NULUMMAR-282921 format. One line per field, with one value per atom (N, C-alpha, C, CB): residue in one letter; atom name; x, y, z. Coordinates in steps of 0.2 Angstrom, whole numbers, plus 2048, in hexadecimal, padded with zeros to 3 digits. Glycine has a CB too. Example, Ala and Ser with C-alpha at 12.3 -4.5 7.8 and 13.67 -1.06 7.14 Angstrom:
! NULUMMAR-282921
residuo = c(A|A|A|A|S|S|S|S)
atomo = c(N|CA|C|CB|N|CA|C|CB)
east = c(842|83E|842|839|840|844|840|846)
north = c(7E4|7EA|7F0|7EA|7F5|7FB|800|7FD)
up = c(827|827|827|82D|823|824|827|81D)
! end
This chain:
! NULUMMAR-282921
residuo = c(M|M|M|M|K|K|K|K|W|W|W|W|F|F|F|F|S|S|S|S|Y|Y|Y|Y|L|L|L|L|Y|Y|Y|Y|R|R|R|R|W|W|W|W|L|L|L|L|D|D|D|D|R|R|R|R|L|L|L|L|I|I|I|I|L|L|L|L|W|W|W|W|G|G|G|G|G|G|G|G|I|I|I|I|A|A|A|A|A|A|A|A|G|G|G|G|I|I|I|I|L|L|L|L|I|I|I|I|V|V|V|V|V|V|V|V|T|T|T|T|T|T|T|T|G|G|G|G|M|M|M|M|I|I|I|I|F|F|F|F|Y|Y|Y|Y|E|E|E|E|I|I|I|I|V|V|V|V|S|S|S|S|R|R|R|R|S|S|S|S|L|L|L|L|F|F|F|F|D|D|D|D|A|A|A|A|P|P|P|P|T|T|T|T|T|T|T|T|W|W|W|W|A|A|A|A|T|T|T|T|E|E|E|E|L|L|L|L|S|S|S|S|V|V|V|V|Y|Y|Y|Y|A|A|A|A|I|I|I|I|I|I|I|I|G|G|G|G|S|S|S|S|C|C|C|C|F|F|F|F|I|I|I|I|G|G|G|G|A|A|A|A|A|A|A|A|Y|Y|Y|Y|A|A|A|A|V|V|V|V|R|R|R|R|A|A|A|A|D|D|D|D|A|A|A|A|H|H|H|H|I|I|I|I|K|K|K|K|V|V|V|V|D|D|D|D|L|L|L|L|L|L|L|L|L|L|L|L|H|H|H|H|N|N|N|N|V|V|V|V|P|P|P|P|A|A|A|A|A|A|A|A|A|A|A|A|R|R|R|R|R|R|R|R|W|W|W|W|L|L|L|L|L|L|L|L|I|I|I|I|V|V|V|V|S|S|S|S|A|A|A|A|L|L|L|L|L|L|L|L|G|G|G|G|L|L|L|L|T|T|T|T|F|F|F|F|S|S|S|S|L|L|L|L|L|L|L|L|F|F|F|F|A|A|A|A|V|V|V|V|F|F|F|F|G|G|G|G|W|W|W|W|E|E|E|E|H|H|H|H|V|V|V|V|K|K|K|K|R|R|R|R|S|S|S|S|M|M|M|M|K|K|K|K|L|L|L|L|G|G|G|G|F|F|F|F|T|T|T|T|S|S|S|S|T|T|T|T|S|S|S|S|L|L|L|L|L|L|L|L|Q|Q|Q|Q|I|I|I|I|P|P|P|P|M|M|M|M|Y|Y|Y|Y|I|I|I|I|P|P|P|P|E|E|E|E|M|M|M|M|L|L|L|L|L|L|L|L|P|P|P|P|I|I|I|I|G|G|G|G|G|G|G|G|T|T|T|T|L|L|L|L|L|L|L|L|C|C|C|C|L|L|L|L|A|A|A|A|F|F|F|F|L|L|L|L|L|L|L|L|Q|Q|Q|Q|V|V|V|V|V|V|V|V|D|D|D|D|C|C|C|C|I|I|I|I|R|R|R|R|G|G|G|G|G|G|G|G|K|K|K|K|G|G|G|G|G|G|G|G|E|E|E|E|A|A|A|A)
atomo = c(N|CA|C|CB|N|CA|C|CB|N|CA|C|CB|N|CA|C|CB|N|CA|C|CB|N|CA|C|CB|N|CA|C|CB|N|CA|C|CB|N|CA|C|CB|N|CA|C|CB|N|CA|C|CB|N|CA|C|CB|N|CA|C|CB|N|CA|C|CB|N|CA|C|CB|N|CA|C|CB|N|CA|C|CB|N|CA|C|CB|N|CA|C|CB|N|CA|C|CB|N|CA|C|CB|N|CA|C|CB|N|CA|C|CB|N|CA|C|CB|N|CA|C|CB|N|CA|C|CB|N|CA|C|CB|N|CA|C|CB|N|CA|C|CB|N|CA|C|CB|N|CA|C|CB|N|CA|C|CB|N|CA|C|CB|N|CA|C|CB|N|CA|C|CB|N|CA|C|CB|N|CA|C|CB|N|CA|C|CB|N|CA|C|CB|N|CA|C|CB|N|CA|C|CB|N|CA|C|CB|N|CA|C|CB|N|CA|C|CB|N|CA|C|CB|N|CA|C|CB|N|CA|C|CB|N|CA|C|CB|N|CA|C|CB|N|CA|C|CB|N|CA|C|CB|N|CA|C|CB|N|CA|C|CB|N|CA|C|CB|N|CA|C|CB|N|CA|C|CB|N|CA|C|CB|N|CA|C|CB|N|CA|C|CB|N|CA|C|CB|N|CA|C|CB|N|CA|C|CB|N|CA|C|CB|N|CA|C|CB|N|CA|C|CB|N|CA|C|CB|N|CA|C|CB|N|CA|C|CB|N|CA|C|CB|N|CA|C|CB|N|CA|C|CB|N|CA|C|CB|N|CA|C|CB|N|CA|C|CB|N|CA|C|CB|N|CA|C|CB|N|CA|C|CB|N|CA|C|CB|N|CA|C|CB|N|CA|C|CB|N|CA|C|CB|N|CA|C|CB|N|CA|C|CB|N|CA|C|CB|N|CA|C|CB|N|CA|C|CB|N|CA|C|CB|N|CA|C|CB|N|CA|C|CB|N|CA|C|CB|N|CA|C|CB|N|CA|C|CB|N|CA|C|CB|N|CA|C|CB|N|CA|C|CB|N|CA|C|CB|N|CA|C|CB|N|CA|C|CB|N|CA|C|CB|N|CA|C|CB|N|CA|C|CB|N|CA|C|CB|N|CA|C|CB|N|CA|C|CB|N|CA|C|CB|N|CA|C|CB|N|CA|C|CB|N|CA|C|CB|N|CA|C|CB|N|CA|C|CB|N|CA|C|CB|N|CA|C|CB|N|CA|C|CB|N|CA|C|CB|N|CA|C|CB|N|CA|C|CB|N|CA|C|CB|N|CA|C|CB|N|CA|C|CB|N|CA|C|CB|N|CA|C|CB|N|CA|C|CB|N|CA|C|CB|N|CA|C|CB|N|CA|C|CB|N|CA|C|CB|N|CA|C|CB|N|CA|C|CB|N|CA|C|CB|N|CA|C|CB|N|CA|C|CB|N|CA|C|CB|N|CA|C|CB|N|CA|C|CB|N|CA|C|CB|N|CA|C|CB|N|CA|C|CB|N|CA|C|CB|N|CA|C|CB|N|CA|C|CB|N|CA|C|CB|N|CA|C|CB|N|CA|C|CB|N|CA|C|CB|N|CA|C|CB|N|CA|C|CB|N|CA|C|CB|N|CA|C|CB|N|CA|C|CB|N|CA|C|CB|N|CA|C|CB|N|CA|C|CB|N|CA|C|CB|N|CA|C|CB|N|CA|C|CB|N|CA|C|CB|N|CA|C|CB|N|CA|C|CB|N|CA|C|CB|N|CA|C|CB|N|CA|C|CB|N|CA|C|CB|N|CA|C|CB|N|CA|C|CB|N|CA|C|CB|N|CA|C|CB|N|CA|C|CB|N|CA|C|CB)
east = c(817|813|80F|80F|80F|80C|80F|80B|815|819|817|820|816|814|80D|814|808|801|801|7FD|806|806|809|80B|80E|811|80C|818|808|803|7FE|800|7FC|7F7|7FA|7F4|800|803|804|80A|806|807|800|80B|7FB|7F4|7F2|7F0|7F3|7F1|7F5|7F2|7FC|800|7FD|807|7FB|7F8|7F1|7F7|7ED|7E7|7E8|7E3|7ED|7EF|7F1|7F5|7F5|7F6|7F0|7FB|7EB|7E5|7E1|7E0|7E2|7DF|7E2|7DF|7E9|7ED|7EB|7F5|7EA|7E8|7E2|7E8|7DD|7D6|7D7|7D2|7DB|7DC|7E0|7E1|7E4|7E7|7E2|7ED|7DD|7D8|7D4|7D3|7D2|7CE|7D2|7CC|7D8|7DD|7DD|7E4|7DE|7DE|7D8|7DF|7D2|7CC|7CB|7C6|7CE|7CE|7D2|7D0|7D8|7DD|7DA|7E4|7D7|7D4|7CE|7D2|7CA|7C4|7C7|7C0|7CC|7CF|7D2|7D5|7D5|7D8|7D2|7DC|7CD|7C7|7C4|7C2|7C3|7C0|7C4|7BE|7CB|7D0|7D0|7D6|7D0|7D1|7CB|7D3|7C5|7BF|7BC|7BA|7BC|7B9|7BD|7B6|7C4|7C8|7CE|7CB|7CD|7D2|7DA|7D1|7DB|7E1|7E3|7E1|7E6|7E7|7ED|7E9|7EE|7F3|7F9|7F1|7FF|805|806|80B|802|804|7FF|805|7F8|7F3|7F4|7EC|7F5|7F5|7FB|7F7|801|807|806|80D|803|802|7FD|801|7F8|7F2|7F5|7EC|7F9|7FC|800|800|804|808|803|80C|7FE|7F9|7F5|7F4|7F3|7F0|7F5|7ED|7FB|800|801|806|802|803|7FD|804|7F7|7F1|7F0|7EA|7F2|7F2|7F7|7F4|7FD|803|802|809|800|7FF|7F9|800|7F4|7ED|7ED|7E8|7F2|7F2|7F3|7F8|7F7|7F8|7F1|7FD|7ED|7E7|7E2|7E4|7E2|7DE|7DF|7DF|7E6|7E8|7E5|7EF|7E6|7E3|7DC|7E6|7D8|7D1|7CE|7CF|7D2|7D0|7CC|7CC|7CE|7CA|7CD|7C9|7D3|7D6|7D3|7DD|7D4|7D1|7D4|7D2|7D0|7D3|7CE|7D4|7D1|7CD|7CD|7D0|7C8|7C7|7C4|7C4|7C3|7C0|7C3|7C0|7CA|7CE|7CD|7D5|7CD|7CD|7C6|7CD|7C1|7BA|7B9|7B5|7BD|7BC|7C2|7BC|7C5|7CA|7C9|7D1|7CB|7CA|7CD|7CD|7CB|7CD|7D4|7C9|7D7|7DF|7E2|7E1|7E0|7E4|7E3|7E1|7DD|7DB|7E0|7D4|7E1|7E6|7ED|7E6|7EF|7F6|7F6|7F8|7F1|7F1|7F1|7EB|7EE|7EE|7F5|7E9|7F8|7FF|804|801|803|808|807|807|800|7FE|801|7F7|800|803|80A|800|80E|815|817|818|814|815|814|811|80F|80E|813|807|815|81A|821|81B|823|829|829|82A|823|823|823|81C|820|820|827|81B|82A|831|835|833|835|839|837|838|831|82F|831|827|831|833|83A|831|83E|846|848|849|845|847|845|845|83F|83C|841|835|843|847|84E|849|850|857|856|859|850|84E|84E|847|84B|84A|851|846|855|85C|860|860|85F|862|860|861|859|856|859|84E|859|85C|863|85C|867|86E|86F|872|86B|86C|868|86A|864|861|85B|866|858|853|84D|850|84A|845|83F|846|839|834|835|82D|833|834|82F|834|82B|826|829|820|825|827|828|822|825|826|82D|821|830|836|837|83C|832|832|837|82B|83B|840|83C|844|83E|83A|83A|83D|83F|83F|839|846|836|831|82B|82F|828|823|825|820|82B|82D|82D|834|82E|82E|828|830|822|81C|81C|816|81F|81F|823|823|829|82C|828|833|825|821|81B|81F|818|812|814|80F|81A|81D|81E|823|821|823|81C|827|817|811|80E|80C|80F|80C|80F|80D|816|81A|817|821|816|813|80C|812|808|801|801|7FD|806|806|809|80B|80E|811|80B|816|807|801|7FC|7FE|7FC|7F7|7FA|7F6|800|803|802|80B|803|802|7FB|804|7F6|7EF|7EE|7EB|7F0|7EF|7F2|7F2|7F8|7FB|7F7|803|7F5|7F2|7EA|7F2|7E8|7E1|7DC|7E0|7DF|7DA|7D7|7DE|7D5|7D1|7D5|7D0|7DB|7DF|7DE|7DF|7D8|7D7|7D9|7DB|7D6|7D8|7DC|7D1|7E3|7E8|7E7|7EF)
north = c(7C9|7CD|7C9|7D1|7C2|7BE|7BF|7B7|7BF|7C0|7C6|7BF|7CC|7D2|7D1|7D8|7CE|7CD|7C9|7CA|7C4|7C0|7C4|7BA|7C8|7CC|7D1|7CF|7D4|7D9|7D6|7DC|7D0|7CD|7CB|7C6|7C8|7C6|7CC|7C3|7D2|7D8|7DA|7DD|7DA|7DC|7D7|7DC|7D1|7CC|7CE|7C5|7CF|7D1|7D7|7D2|7DC|7E2|7E0|7E7|7DC|7D9|7D6|7D5|7D1|7CE|7D3|7C9|7D8|7DD|7E1|7E3|7E2|7E4|7DF|7E6|7D9|7D4|7D4|7CD|7D4|7D4|7DA|7D4|7E0|7E6|7E5|7EC|7E2|7E0|7DC|7DD|7D7|7D2|7D5|7CC|7DA|7DE|7E2|7E2|7E5|7E8|7E4|7EC|7DE|7D9|7D7|7D3|7D5|7D3|7D9|7D1|7DF|7E5|7E5|7EB|7E5|7E5|7DF|7E4|7D9|7D4|7D5|7CE|7D8|7DA|7DF|7DC|7E4|7EA|7E7|7F0|7E3|7E0|7DC|7DC|7D8|7D4|7D8|7CF|7DE|7E2|7E5|7E8|7E7|7EA|7E5|7ED|7DF|7DA|7D9|7D4|7D8|7D6|7DB|7D4|7E1|7E7|7E8|7ED|7E8|7EA|7E4|7EC|7DE|7D9|7D5|7D4|7D5|7D1|7D5|7CC|7DC|7E0|7DE|7E1|7DB|7D9|7DB|7D1|7E1|7E4|7E0|7EB|7E0|7DD|7E1|7DA|7DF|7E3|7E3|7E0|7E0|7DF|7E2|7D8|7E3|7E4|7EB|7E4|7F0|7F7|7F8|7FC|7F5|7F6|7F2|7F3|7EC|7E8|7EB|7E1|7ED|7F1|7F7|7F3|7FB|800|7FE|804|7F9|7F6|7F3|7F1|7F0|7ED|7F2|7E8|7F8|7FD|801|802|802|805|801|806|7FA|7F5|7F5|7EF|7F5|7F5|7FB|7F4|801|807|807|80D|805|805|800|805|7FA|7F4|7F5|7EE|7F8|7F9|7FE|7F9|803|809|807|80E|802|800|7FD|7FA|7F9|7F7|7FD|7F2|802|807|80B|80C|80B|80E|80A|80F|803|7FF|7FF|7F8|7FF|7FF|806|7FC|80B|812|814|813|812|814|819|80D|81C|821|828|821|82C|833|837|836|83A|83E|844|83A|849|84F|84E|856|84D|84C|851|845|857|85D|85E|863|85E|860|85A|861|854|84F|84E|848|851|850|856|850|85B|861|862|867|85D|85D|858|85C|859|854|84D|856|848|841|840|83C|843|843|846|846|84C|84F|84C|857|849|845|83F|842|83B|836|838|833|83D|840|842|846|845|847|841|84B|83B|835|832|830|832|82F|833|82F|83A|83E|83D|846|83D|83B|835|83C|830|829|829|824|82C|82D|830|830|836|839|835|840|831|82C|827|829|824|81F|822|81D|828|82B|82C|832|82E|82F|828|832|823|81C|819|818|81B|818|81B|819|821|825|822|82C|821|81F|818|81F|814|80D|80C|808|810|810|812|814|818|81A|816|822|813|80F|808|80C|806|800|802|7FD|808|80A|80B|811|80D|80E|807|812|803|7FC|7F9|7F7|7F9|7F7|7FA|7F8|801|804|802|80C|801|7FE|7F7|7FE|7F3|7EC|7ED|7E8|7F1|7F1|7F4|7F6|7F9|7FC|7F8|803|7F3|7EF|7F3|7EC|7F7|7FB|7F6|801|7F7|7F3|7F8|7EE|7F6|7FA|7FB|7F7|801|802|7FF|80A|7FB|7F8|7F1|7F6|7EE|7E8|7E2|7E5|7E3|7DE|7DE|7DF|7E4|7E6|7E2|7E3|7E4|7E1|7E5|7E2|7E1|7E4|7E9|7DF|7EF|7F4|7F3|7FB|7EF|7EE|7EA|7EB|7E6|7E2|7E6|7DD|7EB|7EF|7F4|7F2|7F7|7FC|7F9|7FE|7F2|7EF|7F0|7E8|7F1|7F2|7F8|7F2|7FD|803|802|809|800|7FF|7F9|7FD|7F4|7EF|7F3|7EA|7F7|7FB|800|7FF|803|807|804|80B|7FE|7FA|7F8|7F3|7F5|7F4|7FA|7F1|800|806|807|80C|806|807|803|806|7FD|7F8|7FA|7F1|7FD|7FF|805|801|80A|810|80E|815|809|807|803|801|7FF|7FC|801|7F7|807|80C|810|811|811|814|810|815|809|804|805|7FD|805|805|80C|805|811|818|818|81D|815|815|810|813|80A|806|808|7FF|80D|80F|80B|810|807|802|806|7FC|802|805|80B|7FF|80A|810|814|815|814|817|81F|814|822|829|82B|82E|82B|82C|833|82C)
up = c(776|77B|780|777|77F|784|78B|781|78B|792|795|791|791|794|797|78F|793|796|79C|791|79C|7A2|7A8|7A1|7A7|7AC|7AF|7AA|7AA|7AC|7B1|7A6|7AF|7B3|7BA|7AF|7BA|7C0|7C5|7BF|7C2|7C6|7C9|7C2|7C5|7C7|7CC|7C1|7CC|7D1|7D8|7CF|7D7|7DD|7E1|7DB|7DD|7E0|7E3|7DB|7E0|7E3|7E9|7DE|7EA|7F0|7F5|7EE|7F3|7F8|7FB|7F5|7F7|7F9|7FE|7F3|7FC|801|807|7FD|807|80D|812|80C|80E|812|816|80D|812|815|81B|810|81A|820|826|81D|824|82A|82E|827|82A|82D|832|828|82F|833|839|82F|839|83E|843|83C|841|846|84A|842|846|84A|84F|845|84D|852|858|84F|857|85C|861|85A|85E|862|866|85E|863|867|86D|862|86B|871|876|86E|874|879|87E|876|87A|87E|883|879|880|885|88A|881|889|88E|893|88B|891|896|89A|892|896|89A|89E|895|89C|89F|8A4|89B|8A2|8A6|8AA|8A2|8A9|8AC|8AA|8B3|8A4|8A2|89B|8A2|89B|895|892|895|88B|888|887|881|886|884|87D|888|879|872|86D|870|86F|86A|867|86E|86B|868|863|86E|865|861|85A|864|85B|855|850|856|854|850|84C|855|84F|84B|845|850|846|840|83B|843|83D|838|834|83B|838|834|82F|839|831|82D|827|831|828|823|81E|825|820|81C|818|820|81A|816|811|81B|812|80D|808|811|80B|806|802|80A|805|801|7FC|806|7FD|7F8|7F1|7FA|7F0|7E9|7E6|7E8|7EA|7E8|7E7|7ED|7EB|7EA|7E3|7F0|7E1|7DB|7D5|7DA|7D6|7D0|7D0|7D1|7D5|7D5|7D4|7DC|7D3|7D2|7D8|7CC|7DE|7E4|7E9|7E8|7E6|7EB|7EA|7E9|7EF|7EF|7E9|7F5|7E5|7E0|7DE|7D9|7DB|7D8|7D1|7DB|7CE|7C7|7C3|7C5|7C6|7C2|7BC|7C7|7BC|7B6|7B0|7B7|7B3|7AE|7AA|7B2|7AD|7AA|7A6|7AF|7A5|7A2|79C|7A6|79A|795|790|798|78A|784|786|77E|783|785|784|780|77F|77D|783|777|785|78B|791|78C|792|798|799|798|793|793|795|78C|792|794|79B|790|79E|7A5|7A9|7A7|7A7|7AB|7AB|7A8|7A5|7A5|7A9|79D|7A9|7AD|7B4|7AB|7B6|7BD|7BF|7BE|7BB|7BD|7BE|7B8|7B9|7B9|7C0|7B3|7C2|7C8|7CE|7C9|7CE|7D3|7D3|7D2|7CD|7CD|7D0|7C6|7CE|7D0|7D8|7CD|7DB|7E2|7E5|7E4|7E3|7E6|7E5|7E2|7E0|7DF|7E4|7D8|7E5|7EA|7F1|7EA|7F2|7F9|7FA|7F9|7F5|7F6|7F7|7F0|7F3|7F4|7FA|7EE|7FC|803|809|804|808|80D|80E|80B|808|809|80C|802|80A|80E|815|80B|817|81E|822|81F|81E|821|822|81D|81D|81E|824|817|824|82A|831|829|831|837|839|837|834|835|837|82F|834|836|83D|831|83F|845|84B|845|849|84E|852|852|84F|852|854|84E|85A|85C|85F|862|860|862|86A|862|86C|874|878|875|875|87A|87D|876|881|884|87E|888|879|873|870|86E|870|86D|866|871|862|85B|857|858|853|84F|84A|84B|84A|846|83E|847|83C|835|832|832|837|835|833|83A|838|836|831|83C|831|82C|825|82E|824|81E|81A|81E|81E|81A|816|820|818|814|80D|818|80C|806|802|806|805|801|7FE|806|802|7FF|7FA|805|7FB|7F6|7EF|7F8|7F0|7EA|7E6|7EC|7EA|7E7|7E4|7EC|7E7|7E4|7DD|7E9|7DD|7D7|7D1|7D8|7D3|7CE|7CC|7D1|7D1|7CF|7CA|7D5|7CC|7C7|7C0|7CA|7C0|7BA|7B6|7BB|7B9|7B5|7B3|7B9|7B7|7B5|7AF|7BB|7AF|7A9|7A3|7AA|7A3|79E|79B|7A0|7A0|79E|79B|7A5|79D|799|792|79D|792|78B|786|78C|789|785|783|788|787|786|78A|77F|78F|792|798|795|79D|7A3|7A6|7A8|7A7|7A9|7AF|7A3|7B2|7B8|7B7|7BE|7BC|7BC|7C2|7BC|7C0|7C6|7C9|7C3)
! end
C-alpha cells in the first residue's frame, strides 16, 4: 500500500501545482492588461497581443484552477442537505456527488482531447494578427478536465477512507 500512498501524494501535489499555475496565469494576465492600458493611454500605441493572450490566460486559470478548488473544498456549493442528514448518509451523498463530478470531468476531458486533436489536424488558427494555432489555448481545457478527474478521484478515495473528503 506504500505505492498507493505515494501515488496519492503525487497526484495531490500535481493538483496543487495546477492551482499555483492558475494563480501565476492571473498575475500574468494582470501584467498584460496593465501593460496594454499604459501602452494605449500614455503612448497611444495599443498592442496586438495583450487582449487575446489575456483571454487565453484567464480561461486557462479557470480550467486548471478548478481541480485545486475541488481539493481545497473552495468551490461554490449548496450544503443545506448535507448538514441535515446523518453522518452515514452524508458520506454516501459525498461519494455519489464526487462520482458524478468525476463522470462529468471524464467526459469533458475526453471530448476536450478529441477537440484539440481535430484542431491540430485541421490547422485552426486564431483570427487575430497573431494567428496562434488554436490547439495551444484549447489544450488548457482538457488538461484542466484531466486534473479535475484526478481531484474528484482523490475526493472519492478520501470519502471512502473516511479522511478529509471535502464536501463535493
